[in-house]
C-alpha positions as CSV (number, residue, x, y, z in Angstrom):
1,M,63.7,-27.6,33.1
2,Y,64.4,-29.0,29.9
3,R,65.4,-32.4,31.6
4,K,62.1,-32.7,34.2
5,A,60.0,-31.8,31.3
6,A,61.2,-34.5,29.4
7,A,61.0,-37.0,32.3
8,D,57.3,-36.2,32.7
9,Q,56.8,-36.9,29.1
10,T,58.6,-40.0,29.8
11,F,56.5,-41.2,32.6
12,L,52.9,-39.6,31.1
13,T,54.2,-42.8,27.8
14,I,54.9,-45.2,30.1
15,L,52.2,-44.9,32.4
16,Q,49.6,-44.7,29.6
17,L,51.0,-48.5,28.7
18,C,51.0,-49.5,32.6
19,D,47.9,-52.0,32.8
20,T,49.0,-54.8,35.6
21,F,50.7,-54.5,38.9
22,P,53.8,-55.9,37.9
23,K,54.2,-53.6,35.2
24,L,53.5,-51.1,37.9
25,T,56.1,-52.4,39.9
26,Q,58.4,-51.6,37.3
27,V,57.5,-47.7,36.9
28,Q,57.9,-47.4,40.5
29,G,61.2,-48.6,39.8
30,K,62.0,-46.4,37.0
31,I,60.8,-43.5,39.2
32,I,63.7,-44.6,41.7
33,K,66.2,-44.8,39.5
34,M,65.4,-41.6,37.8
35,G,65.4,-39.9,40.9
36,C,62.0,-38.7,40.4
37,R,60.7,-39.9,44.0
38,N,59.3,-36.2,44.8
39,N,58.0,-35.1,40.8
40,Q,54.5,-34.2,41.4
41,F,53.4,-34.6,38.1
42,V,54.6,-38.0,37.9
43,L,53.7,-39.2,41.4
44,T,50.5,-37.8,40.8
45,K,49.7,-40.0,37.3
46,F,51.2,-42.9,39.3
47,I,48.7,-42.6,41.9
48,S,46.3,-42.0,39.1
49,V,47.0,-45.6,37.6
50,S,47.2,-47.7,40.5
51,S,43.9,-46.7,41.7
52,E,42.5,-48.2,38.0
53,L,44.5,-51.1,38.8
54,D,43.2,-51.5,42.2
55,S,46.6,-50.6,43.7
56,V,45.8,-47.3,45.4
57,N,47.1,-49.0,48.7
58,Y,50.7,-49.9,47.2
59,A,51.0,-46.3,44.8
60,C,50.0,-44.5,48.4
61,S,52.7,-46.3,50.5
62,F,55.2,-45.7,48.0
63,V,54.3,-41.8,47.2
64,F,54.1,-40.8,50.9
65,S,56.6,-43.2,52.4
66,K,59.3,-41.9,54.9
67,E,62.0,-41.6,52.0
68,S,60.0,-39.3,49.9
69,S,58.0,-37.4,52.2
70,R,58.6,-33.6,51.7
71,P,55.1,-32.3,52.6
72,H,56.0,-29.0,51.1
73,L,56.3,-30.3,47.7
74,Y,53.0,-32.2,47.6
75,D,50.1,-30.1,46.0
76,A,45.9,-29.9,45.8
77,F,46.4,-31.9,42.7
78,L,48.4,-35.0,44.0
79,Y,46.0,-35.3,47.1
80,N,42.9,-34.5,45.0
81,T,44.1,-38.0,43.2
82,V,44.8,-39.8,46.1
83,I,41.1,-38.6,47.7
84,R,39.7,-39.3,44.3
85,A,41.1,-42.8,44.6
86,Y,40.2,-43.5,47.9
87,A,36.2,-41.9,47.2
88,Q,35.6,-44.5,44.7
89,T,36.5,-47.7,46.1
90,A,33.8,-49.5,48.0
91,C,35.5,-50.2,51.4
92,S,38.3,-47.6,51.7
93,K,36.3,-44.4,51.9
94,P,37.6,-43.5,55.6
95,M,41.3,-43.5,53.9
96,A,40.1,-40.6,51.9
97,I,39.0,-38.6,55.0
98,R,42.3,-39.5,56.3
99,Y,44.3,-37.8,53.3
100,Y,41.8,-34.7,53.3
101,N,42.5,-34.4,57.0
102,E,46.5,-35.1,56.1
103,M,46.0,-32.4,53.4
104,L,45.0,-29.9,55.7
105,A,47.3,-30.7,58.7
106,H,50.5,-30.1,55.8
107,G,49.0,-26.8,54.8
108,V,47.8,-27.6,51.6
109,E,44.8,-25.8,50.7
110,P,41.8,-27.3,49.3
111,T,40.0,-26.5,45.7
112,N,36.5,-27.0,44.3
113,Y,37.5,-30.5,43.0
114,T,38.6,-31.5,46.6
115,Y,35.4,-31.7,48.1
116,P,32.9,-33.0,46.1
117,F,35.6,-36.4,46.6
118,V,35.5,-35.5,50.2
119,F,31.4,-35.7,50.2
120,K,31.6,-38.9,48.2
121,A,33.8,-40.6,51.0
122,C,31.3,-39.3,53.8
123,S,28.4,-40.1,51.9
124,G,30.3,-44.0,51.9
125,I,30.9,-43.6,55.8
126,G,27.3,-42.2,56.7
127,E,28.5,-40.4,59.6
128,L,26.1,-36.9,59.6
129,G,28.7,-35.0,62.1
130,L,31.6,-35.7,60.1
131,S,29.4,-34.3,56.8
132,K,28.6,-31.2,58.8
133,S,32.3,-30.7,59.7
134,V,33.2,-30.9,55.9
135,H,30.3,-28.5,55.0
136,G,31.8,-26.0,57.3
137,S,35.3,-25.8,55.7
138,V,33.4,-25.2,52.7
139,V,32.0,-22.2,54.0
140,K,34.9,-21.4,55.4
141,L,36.8,-21.6,52.2
142,G,34.4,-19.4,49.9
143,F,33.2,-22.9,48.2
144,Y,29.6,-22.7,49.5
145,G,28.6,-21.3,46.1
146,D,30.0,-23.9,43.7
147,K,27.8,-26.2,41.7
148,H,29.5,-29.0,41.9
149,V,30.6,-28.7,45.7
150,M,26.8,-28.0,46.2
151,N,25.4,-31.2,44.6
152,A,27.8,-33.8,46.2
153,M,27.3,-31.9,49.7
154,L,22.9,-32.4,49.0
155,H,23.6,-35.8,48.2
156,V,25.5,-36.7,51.1
157,Y,23.2,-34.8,53.3
158,C,20.5,-37.3,51.6
159,S,22.4,-40.3,52.5
160,C,23.0,-39.6,56.1
161,E,20.9,-40.8,58.6
162,G,18.9,-37.9,59.9
163,G,20.4,-35.6,57.5
164,I,17.4,-34.8,55.1
165,T,16.6,-31.3,56.9
166,F,20.3,-30.4,56.7
167,G,19.7,-31.5,52.6
168,E,16.1,-29.7,52.6
169,K,18.3,-26.2,53.6
170,V,21.1,-27.0,51.3
171,F,18.8,-27.3,48.6
172,D,16.8,-24.2,49.5
173,E,19.8,-22.1,49.1
174,M,21.0,-23.4,45.7
175,P,20.1,-22.0,42.1
176,N,18.5,-25.3,40.9
177,T,18.5,-24.2,37.6
178,D,19.2,-27.8,36.3
179,S,17.8,-31.2,37.1
180,V,20.4,-32.7,39.2
181,P,19.9,-31.1,42.9
182,W,15.9,-32.0,42.3
183,S,16.9,-35.0,41.6
184,T,19.4,-35.5,44.7
185,M,16.7,-34.3,46.4
186,M,13.8,-36.6,45.1
187,G,16.2,-39.6,45.8
188,G,16.7,-38.8,49.1
189,Y,12.9,-38.5,50.1
190,R,12.6,-41.6,48.4
191,N,15.2,-43.2,50.4
192,L,13.2,-42.6,53.3
193,G,10.0,-43.6,52.2
194,F,8.4,-40.2,52.0
195,S,6.8,-40.8,48.3
196,N,4.4,-38.0,48.9
197,E,7.7,-35.9,49.1
198,V,8.8,-37.0,46.0
199,I,5.7,-36.0,43.9
200,K,5.6,-32.4,45.8
201,L,8.9,-31.7,45.2
202,F,8.4,-33.1,41.1
203,R,5.3,-30.0,40.8
204,R,7.2,-27.8,42.3
205,M,10.3,-28.4,39.3
206,Q,7.8,-28.1,36.8
207,I,6.1,-24.8,38.2
208,A,10.3,-23.8,38.4
209,G,10.2,-24.7,34.8
210,V,13.1,-27.2,35.1
211,R,13.0,-30.0,32.8
212,A,13.6,-33.4,33.9
213,D,16.2,-36.1,32.8
214,E,16.1,-39.7,32.9
215,I,17.1,-40.1,36.8
216,T,14.6,-37.5,37.7
217,M,11.6,-39.8,36.2
218,V,13.0,-43.1,37.8
219,M,12.7,-41.2,41.1
220,L,9.3,-40.3,40.0
221,L,8.3,-43.1,39.2
222,S,9.4,-45.2,41.9
223,A,7.0,-42.8,44.3
224,C,4.2,-43.8,41.9
225,A,5.0,-47.4,42.7
226,D,4.8,-47.0,46.2
227,L,1.7,-45.0,46.6
228,G,0.3,-47.4,43.9
229,S,-0.6,-43.9,41.6
230,L,-1.3,-45.4,38.3
231,K,-3.1,-42.6,37.0
232,L,0.1,-40.4,37.4
233,G,2.5,-43.4,36.6
234,M,0.9,-43.3,33.1
235,W,1.2,-39.4,32.9
236,A,5.2,-39.9,33.7
237,E,5.2,-42.6,30.9
238,S,3.6,-39.8,28.3
239,Y,6.0,-36.8,29.7
240,I,8.8,-39.3,28.7
241,K,7.9,-39.8,25.1
242,K,6.7,-36.0,24.9
243,E,10.4,-34.8,26.0
244,N,12.0,-37.8,24.3
245,L,13.9,-39.1,26.9
246,N,16.5,-41.9,26.4
247,M,14.1,-44.9,27.5
248,N,17.8,-46.9,28.8
249,S,17.7,-50.0,31.3
250,E,17.2,-48.2,34.3
251,L,13.9,-46.2,33.1
252,C,12.5,-49.2,31.7
253,N,12.9,-51.1,34.5
254,A,11.0,-48.2,36.9
255,L,8.4,-48.0,34.2
256,I,8.1,-51.9,34.7
257,D,8.0,-51.8,38.5
258,M,5.3,-49.0,38.8
259,L,3.2,-51.2,36.1
260,S,3.7,-53.8,38.0
261,K,2.9,-52.7,41.5
262,C,-0.1,-50.4,40.6
263,G,-2.5,-53.1,39.0
264,D,-1.4,-53.2,35.4
265,V,0.7,-56.3,35.1
266,D,-0.1,-57.0,31.1
267,E,1.4,-53.8,30.3
268,A,4.4,-54.2,32.4
269,L,4.7,-57.7,30.8
270,I,4.3,-56.1,27.1
271,L,6.8,-53.5,28.2
272,L,9.3,-56.5,29.2
273,R,9.1,-58.1,25.9
274,K,9.4,-55.0,23.7
275,M,12.9,-54.0,25.6
276,P,15.7,-54.9,23.5
277,E,17.5,-58.2,24.9
278,T,20.4,-56.2,25.4
279,M,18.7,-53.8,27.8
280,R,16.9,-56.5,30.0
281,T,18.3,-57.1,33.2
282,I,17.4,-59.0,36.1
283,V,15.3,-56.2,37.8
284,S,13.2,-55.8,34.5
285,W,12.1,-59.7,34.8
286,T,11.8,-59.6,38.8
287,S,9.6,-56.6,38.4
288,V,7.2,-58.4,36.4
289,I,7.4,-61.7,38.0
290,F,6.3,-59.7,41.8
291,G,3.5,-58.1,40.2
292,M,2.4,-61.2,39.0
293,S,2.7,-62.4,42.7
294,L,1.1,-59.8,43.8
295,H,-2.3,-60.4,41.8
296,G,-2.3,-64.2,42.4
297,R,-1.2,-65.1,38.9
298,G,1.6,-67.5,40.2
299,N,1.5,-70.2,37.4
300,E,2.2,-67.2,35.3
301,A,4.7,-65.7,37.5
302,I,6.4,-69.6,37.3
303,S,6.1,-69.5,33.4
304,L,8.0,-66.3,33.1
305,F,10.5,-67.2,35.6
306,K,11.5,-70.2,33.5
307,E,12.0,-67.7,30.1
308,M,14.0,-65.8,31.8
309,K,16.0,-68.7,32.7
310,Q,16.2,-69.9,29.1
311,S,17.0,-66.2,28.0
312,G,20.4,-66.5,30.1
313,E,19.5,-64.4,33.2
314,S,20.3,-65.9,36.5
315,P,17.6,-65.4,39.0
316,D,19.1,-63.4,42.3
317,D,17.6,-63.5,45.8
318,V,15.1,-61.2,45.4
319,T,13.8,-63.0,41.9
320,F,13.0,-65.9,44.4
321,M,11.4,-63.6,46.9
322,A,9.3,-62.7,44.6
323,L,8.7,-66.5,43.0
324,L,8.4,-67.6,46.4
325,S,5.4,-65.2,46.8
326,A,3.5,-65.8,43.7
327,C,3.8,-69.3,45.0
328,S,2.1,-68.5,48.6
329,H,-0.4,-66.8,47.0
330,S,-2.0,-69.4,44.5
331,G,-1.4,-72.0,46.9
332,L,1.3,-73.5,44.8
333,V,3.0,-75.2,48.0
334,E,5.2,-78.2,46.0
335,E,6.5,-75.6,43.5
336,G,7.6,-73.1,46.5
337,K,9.4,-75.9,48.4
338,Q,11.3,-76.8,45.0
339,F,11.9,-73.3,44.5
340,F,13.2,-72.8,47.4
341,M,15.5,-75.9,47.6
342,S,16.8,-74.9,44.3
343,M,17.8,-71.6,45.1
344,V,19.7,-73.2,48.2
345,N,21.2,-76.5,46.1
346,D,21.3,-75.0,42.5
347,Y,21.9,-71.2,42.8
348,R,24.2,-71.6,46.2
349,I,22.2,-68.5,47.5
350,E,21.6,-68.3,51.2
351,P,18.3,-67.3,52.3
352,R,17.4,-64.5,54.0
353,I,14.6,-63.9,56.9
354,E,12.4,-62.7,54.2
355,H,12.8,-65.9,52.0
356,Y,11.9,-68.0,55.7
357,G,8.9,-65.6,56.2
358,C,7.5,-66.6,52.5
359,M,8.2,-70.3,52.9
360,V,6.2,-69.9,56.5
361,D,3.2,-68.0,54.7
362,L,3.2,-70.5,51.9
363,L,2.6,-73.1,54.6
364,S,0.4,-71.5,56.8
365,R,-2.1,-70.3,54.1
366,A,-2.1,-74.1,53.2
367,G,-3.3,-75.1,56.6
368,L,0.2,-76.7,57.1
369,I,0.3,-75.4,60.7
370,K,2.6,-78.1,61.9
371,E,5.1,-78.1,58.9
372,A,5.3,-74.7,59.2
373,I,6.0,-74.6,62.9
374,E,8.6,-77.4,61.9
375,F,10.1,-75.4,59.4
376,V,10.7,-72.3,61.9
377,N,12.3,-74.5,64.3
378,R,15.0,-75.2,61.7
379,M,15.7,-72.0,60.7
380,P,19.2,-71.1,61.5
381,M,18.0,-67.6,62.8
382,T,15.5,-66.6,65.2
383,P,12.0,-65.9,63.5
384,N,11.4,-62.2,63.3
385,P,8.0,-60.7,64.9
386,V,6.5,-60.9,61.0
387,I,6.7,-64.9,60.7
388,C,5.3,-65.2,64.4
389,R,2.4,-63.3,63.4
390,T,1.9,-65.0,60.5
391,L,1.9,-68.4,62.4
392,I,-0.3,-67.1,65.1
393,A,-2.8,-66.0,62.4
394,A,-2.7,-69.7,60.8
395,C,-3.3,-70.8,63.9
396,H,-6.4,-69.1,64.9
397,E,-8.0,-69.8,61.3
398,Q,-7.4,-73.6,61.7
399,D,-8.7,-74.0,65.8
400,E,-5.1,-74.2,67.0
401,L,-6.2,-71.7,69.8
402,K,-3.8,-72.9,73.0
403,L,-0.7,-73.1,70.4
404,S,-1.7,-69.3,68.7
405,E,-2.4,-68.1,72.9
406,G,1.3,-69.5,73.9
407,M,3.1,-68.2,70.6
408,N,1.8,-65.0,71.2
409,K,2.0,-64.1,74.7
410,H,5.8,-64.7,74.0
411,L,5.2,-62.3,71.2
412,L,4.1,-59.7,73.7
413,K,6.8,-59.9,75.9
414,E,9.2,-59.0,72.9
415,E,7.0,-56.1,71.1
416,A,4.9,-54.7,74.0
417,T,3.9,-51.7,72.2
418,Q,2.7,-53.1,68.9
419,S,-1.1,-53.4,68.8
420,S,-1.7,-56.0,66.5
421,N,0.2,-58.3,69.1
422,Y,-3.0,-57.6,71.5
423,V,-5.8,-57.5,68.8
424,L,-4.6,-60.8,67.7
425,L,-4.7,-62.2,71.3
426,S,-7.9,-60.6,71.9
427,N,-9.5,-62.2,68.5
428,I,-7.8,-65.6,70.0
429,Y,-9.8,-65.4,73.5
430,V,-13.0,-64.2,71.7
431,K,-12.7,-67.2,69.7
432,M,-12.4,-69.4,73.2
433,S,-15.1,-67.6,74.8
434,E,-12.8,-66.6,77.3
435,W,-14.1,-62.8,77.9
436,E,-12.5,-61.9,81.0
437,K,-9.3,-62.9,79.6
438,K,-10.2,-60.4,76.3
439,N,-11.2,-57.4,78.5
440,T,-7.6,-58.0,80.4
441,I,-5.6,-57.6,77.0
442,R,-7.6,-54.9,76.4
443,D,-6.9,-52.8,79.9
444,V,-2.9,-54.0,79.3
445,M,-3.1,-52.8,75.6
446,Q,-3.9,-49.2,77.1
447,K,-1.5,-49.4,79.9
448,N,1.3,-50.0,77.6
449,R,-0.1,-47.2,75.4
450,A,0.0,-49.8,72.2
451,R,-2.7,-47.7,70.0
452,K,-4.3,-49.3,67.2
453,I,-4.0,-47.3,63.9
454,P,-7.3,-47.2,62.3
455,G,-7.2,-48.6,58.2
456,Y,-7.6,-46.0,55.3
457,T,-8.5,-46.2,51.9
458,M,-6.6,-44.1,49.5
459,V,-8.4,-42.9,46.4
460,E,-6.4,-41.6,43.2
């Protein structure tokens, strides 16, 4: 017993100093030499340290090797450490589930510390069926009322496609005495674009007397931004000040984004300038640039972009998307072309379909139809329907009716139920005075059950 305690302390000291992979291999040699291959404490600490060095695969191949495989010696603490290590990785989350299943197969009973990490792995994998299966085990083993297990379960349902209904059921069965489950549920609604549900849930939270934290307010401000609700967003800002919440970088960015999208770009810029330089991120700058682009302030967006670069912040693909959009809405064709080339050549950012869409919109708005078509033909990917509709609308405006008719017919083959495609072609025939063709298009539209969604205006 004394020798075991001494060995435990020795390895604890050695592993605390282990900060490189070569040192880890040396520790492995000592474990073998000192006959500790089946020492649960030593093996658990070995795996824990290996995960910090991104070497958990190496550690597990040693700990669970055939030479040392004695399942009756492996306890829940050891398996929990392995599951946690894999659950926290970016691409090895299925291995966490593998060792969880192995844990069950070897008769090692999971604890309440097991399931938060199992659910974390399930969230990364995104399989609803797997999450429901683990949910069943939680109920069977009596952990359904555990606060941390329930929070993790709620998070996985809010992360999986089709899981929001199950998440709502879990949420309604939880005590919900603190902000964590409320914020998680609001995050699930936000990810699905259910911004109205976020607002409703926040109001329920207020009625329940639960104090919102910084994460809750980020969710609320994001919903305000989506809905364009400046009034509610300003109330949220006053709530943050009243409750003396920590204005961390994420919360400041959410507030800037809300102000920018809701039309108060000047206030967003003031907040950006007030932020300490250490708190500013690429999101802070991009949010204001995007807000300026929405309101036709292209030159100001370009000036802010230059200021951002001078501050030492490097733009990302989203920044260039906002910048190209700003050029498009302000008719800055040459500037837009230069920024597109700079993105590719100077920053080595591979353009996405959205960047190509911004460039097509830029050229189309400027009436450069032929150049826009040539640009689309040079794209390394097939243009999406949004780009096609942009070109068709531009051709219609420039009276290139035959060209727009041909493109629209091709688009109808791809999207037979999209009502806007029929409306575009119908308008083309009106301009061409082809009344019979116009009526035919209306008939085809009804036959394919492509209904035009009525427009609406939302008043706050």
